[in-house]
N, C-alpha and C positions, 0 to 999 in steps of 0.2 A: 063750571064757571061759579065764582063767588058771587053770592046774592046780599047777604047781609050778616051782621052779628050782634050779640048782646053781651053785656058783662056786668058784674056786680058793682054796685056803688058803695057798697059796705067799706068803711075806712079800715078794718082790721078783720082777722080771721079769729074767731073766739077759740076754737081748739082744733089741734090737728087731728084729733080723733073724730071731730064732727064732718060729715059729709055736706060741705057747704059749696053752694054754686060759685063759679068763678066767671066763666065765660061760655058762650055757645057760638057756633058758626053754621050757617046754612049755604049749602052749593047745590048746584043742578047742572046737569049736562047741557051743552049749548047747541047740540045738534037738534034741528027741529023735530025730527020724528022720534027723538030719544026721551023716554020718560023718568030715566034714573035721576035720583035726588039724595042728598047726603044730609045729615044733622049731626053735628059733633058737639059734645058737651064736656067741658073740663070741670072737676070739683077740687077742693082744697086737699083732699087726701091723695092728689096726683093721679086720680081715676080718669081715664079719657074714655068716653063712650061714644061709639060712631053708629049711627043708624042708617041703614041703607035699603031704598025700595024703589021699585020700577024696573024696567027692562031694557038692555042695551040695544038700540036700534040705530045703526049709523049708515046712512046711504052713501055709496061710493061716490055720487055725484055732487055731493056736499063736502066742502072742506073747512075744516076749522083748525084754529091755533091759539095757544096762550099768547096774551100780549107780550112783546119783546121789551123786557124790562131790566134793571140792575146790571149784573155783570153780563148777562146775555147781550144786552144792548151795547155795552161798551166793546164786547167781542166783535159784534156786526161792524160796529162804527170803525173799528181798527182795520177791519177786512176792506171796508169801503174806501178808506183813506190811503191804502196801499196800492191802489191803481186799478181796482175792480169796479166795475160800473153795476148799479143795482140789479140790473137783468143778468149780468154775468155771475153774480154772486147768487142769485136765485136758482140759476140753472145749475151752478156748481153744488149747491146745497140739496136741491131736488134729487140729484144722484146719489145722496146719502139716505134717501128714505127707504126704509125696509118694505118688503111685501105687505106686511100687516099695516104699516103707516098709509101705504096707499090704499088698501082694501078698505080701512076704517075711517078714511078721510082725516088722518091725524098729520097735520102739517106744522107741527110745532118748531121744526127746524128752519122752515123757510117763510112762515107766516102765511095766513090765507089770502092776503092782499099784497100784490106787488108794489102799491103805493106806499107801504110802510118802510120799505128799505129805500124808496126814494126820500121820504122825509127825514129818515136818520142820516142819510147823505147830506142833505141840506142843512140839517143842524150841526154837522161837523164843519161844514163851509163856513158858518157864521162864527165858528171858534178861531177860524185863521184870521185874525185882524191885528193890525198894528197895535201895540200897547203902549203904555207911558214908561215902562221900566227901562227901555234902551231908545231914547229919543233920537231922532234924526237918522241920516244916513251914513255919513262919515264919522267912523268910529276911533281910527287910530292913525296917527300922522306922526312920521319921523322924517329928519332932514338929512341924516348922514347914516346910513345911505336912505336915499328917498324911498319911502313906503307908505302908501295910503290904502287902508283897509276899509271897504264899504259893505254895510249890510243893514237891513232894518229889522224891528221886532218881528214883524210879520214873517219874514224870510226865516228867522230862527225858529219860529212856532212850526211852520211848515216842514223845516228840517227835521225837528224833533220828533213829528209825527210821522213821517214816511222816509226820512233818509235812509233807514236801514232796510227798507222793503223795496224801493225802486232803483233801477239804474241812475247813477250820477255821472255826468260828463264834465272835464274841464279842459281848458286850452289856454295858451297864451299867444300874443300877437306883439310885435314891436313896431306895427305900422300905424297904430292909432294916434299916438302922441308924437307930436313934432319934436324931432332929435334936435337938442342944442348941445351937442357934446356927446355924453353918454346916452345911450339907447334906453328908454323907459318902456318897460313891458307892461301890457295889460292883461290880467289873468281874471277868468270868469268861471265860477262853478255853478252848474245847472242842472236842474232835476228834470227828468223826463216828464213830458206832458201828462198830467193825470185827469184831464178832463173825460167826462162820461163818453163812453162809445157805445155803439150798438152790439147786439149779440152777432149780427150777420156779418160784421165787418171788423178787422184787426187795426184798422187805420186809427191813429189818434186824431181828435177833432180840433187841435190848436197847437200853437207854439209851445216851446219848452219854457221853463220858468227859472229866472236868474236867482240863485240864493246869495251869493256874495261875489264881490270881485276885488281886485286889488292892483294897484299901481306901484311897480317897483322898478328900480334901476338895477337891481342884482337878480341873478336867475341862477340860484342854488337850490339843493334839497332843503336846507334848514329854513331858507326864505319861505318855501311852501308850506313847511311844518308850522311854522309860526302862524300862516294864514289859514290853514286847512280847517274846515268845521270838523253797491257794486260799482266801482268808479271805472269810466271810460276814459282812456287816456290817448293822447297822439302818441307818436314814435318817439317822443322825448324821454330819455332815459331819467332825467331830473323828475318828471310827472310820476313816471312808474315807482322809482324808488321812494318818492315822497308818499305815496299812497301806501306802499307797503310798510314804511316805517310808522306812519301816523295810525293807520287803522289797524294793523296787524302786529306791530312791534318788531317787525323783520328788519335788521340793520344791514342785511346783505341780500343781493339778488338770489345767491345760491340757496339760502334759506327758504325762499318763496318757491324757487323751483322744485327743491326736495319736497315741499309739502304738495306742490301740485302734481309731481309724479306719483306720490302715495294715493292721492285723489283718484287720478284716471286709472289707478290699477286696483281700485275699489279696496284699499287697505285703510282708508282713512278713520280717524276717530271722530267723535262728536266734536271736539274741539277744533280739528283740522276743518271740518265742515262749516264751523261757525265764524271762520275769517272771511275777510272780505276778498272778493275776486277782482283782480285788476285786468280790465280788458284793453288791449291796445288797438287803437282804430284801425279797421280794416283798409280804410282809404290811404292813410298814411303807409301802412304795411306795404300795400300795392305798388305805391309810387316809390318806395324803397327797392323793391324787387324790379320795377321797370328801369330804374336808374343804373342798377347793377347789370341786368340783362342787355342794355344797350351798348355795353362795353363790349360784348362778345357777340351780339347777333344782330340780324337786320331787323328792321322795323315789323315785317311780317312774322318773323320767328319770335319776336318779343311777345306778340299777341298770344302765341301758343305758350310761351313760358308762363305767361300771367293766368292763362287759362289753367295749366296744371296745378299751379300755385294755390288757385282758388279752389280747385277741388280739394286740395290737401286741407286747407283751412276749414272747410265745411264739412269735414268728418265729424261725426257724432261720438265716436269711441276711439281709444287709442289703437285697437285691434282695426278697426276700419282705416285710420289713418296709416297704419303699417301696411295694410293691403294696397291702398291707394298710392304709397311711395313705392312699393315694389312694381306696380304697373307703370308709374311714370319712368321708373329706372329702366325697365323693360323697353319702353318705347324710346327713350333717349339714348340709349347705350347700344341699340341693335344697329348694325351698319347696314343691314339688309331687311326687307319687310317679310320675314319668316313667318311661321304659325303662331310662335310666341309674340310676335310683334301684333298681329291682327288680333289675337285674344285680347291683349292688354289695351289696345286702343278701343275696342268695342267696350271694354269694361269701364274704360273712362268716360266714353260717351254716354253710356248708359247712366253713370253716375251723375253727369251734368244734366241729362233729362230730369233724373229725380230731383235735382235741387232746383230746377225751374218749376217742377210740378208742385213742390212743397211751398204752401202757402205762408210757412213761418220763415222761409228763406227767400230773399229777393238779391240775388248776387249780380251786380251791375256788369262784371267781366264775363261770367259765365252766360248770361243773357245775350251779350253782344258778340260772342265769339261762338262760331259753329264748327264743330268737328265731326266728320264721318267716320264711318268703320274703316275706311283706308287710309286714315290719316291726313286726308285732304281738309283744309280748314279755310274759313272766310271770317272776316271780322267786319264790325261796323265802324264807320269813321268817328262815331262818338266815342270809342275807346281811347282816342287822343285826349280826352279830358282827365284821365288817370294821371 
């Protein structure tokens, strides 16, 4: 730990050949039982002399760390504004400590006190304030076609800090503004809640935060490109194509699907992985599946169709999805319950149990539809909400 320093007050160096004192620095180890100390001296002939004395004695029960400053502090602040709470970041960084770090109490990666990370979090929160460069809320207005774009300075600052690190959702509705002829759509782009959350729960502690909104009498891809500042969209093709064009430069759906296929087959380049992922809302997807299924099946069988599609969507890899699809086909295409049917329905039931037991997955449909190993199924009346 730095103690003090001294420097020469001479206005000039007389000669490069002379060994003239420039400055000196003293430091000592901050561990209470350690006697190590250092004295460094710099001379005009570029000579650096370091004197060390004492004995290294670090107690495993004592933790020390250098102050978090400069670029290190900026790096920590960036991680805290990307959705991690101070507790979560501390636990994550503790996992990077080496055996020697732990043995000798060196906690430079995580700091010795958990309160420091909370202080940095509070410092960053104070920076997200409404400024004077973008006054007001209504920023753009056109009459033909009608279009109003709304946002604040504070929302832009928040977007610039975390927009590329947390999921973003957007949606539109035509039921907010009273219709007087042509329907006026209300659009809103929202950032996932970034409030602090505890280490023991993954539930966010508050509502999401609106970044920008728009009122428009037209509903096309280019309208949204003019408005747009990992994007979650509903089932609207307009939203999906807008996100692909604005964030990734993809002019067609086929270009996006081609890159997605490369990624799931583990052949992606760094450029492929740096592109924005467009997520289609599962609730809207399920509603579309239900609407199609009701054309061919009874209400009870529709529940089973939704259950199989939910298992397919919850696959983690393309290989798992292919296996899931094989079992689904084996169940739906077998005229009788032979051995292959029983094996496949058992595998699907087991997959559903895994989803329900996974804390990272909370699927409304799988939770409310129960299918046993014989293919008999029951479902809750709450499934009607889909």
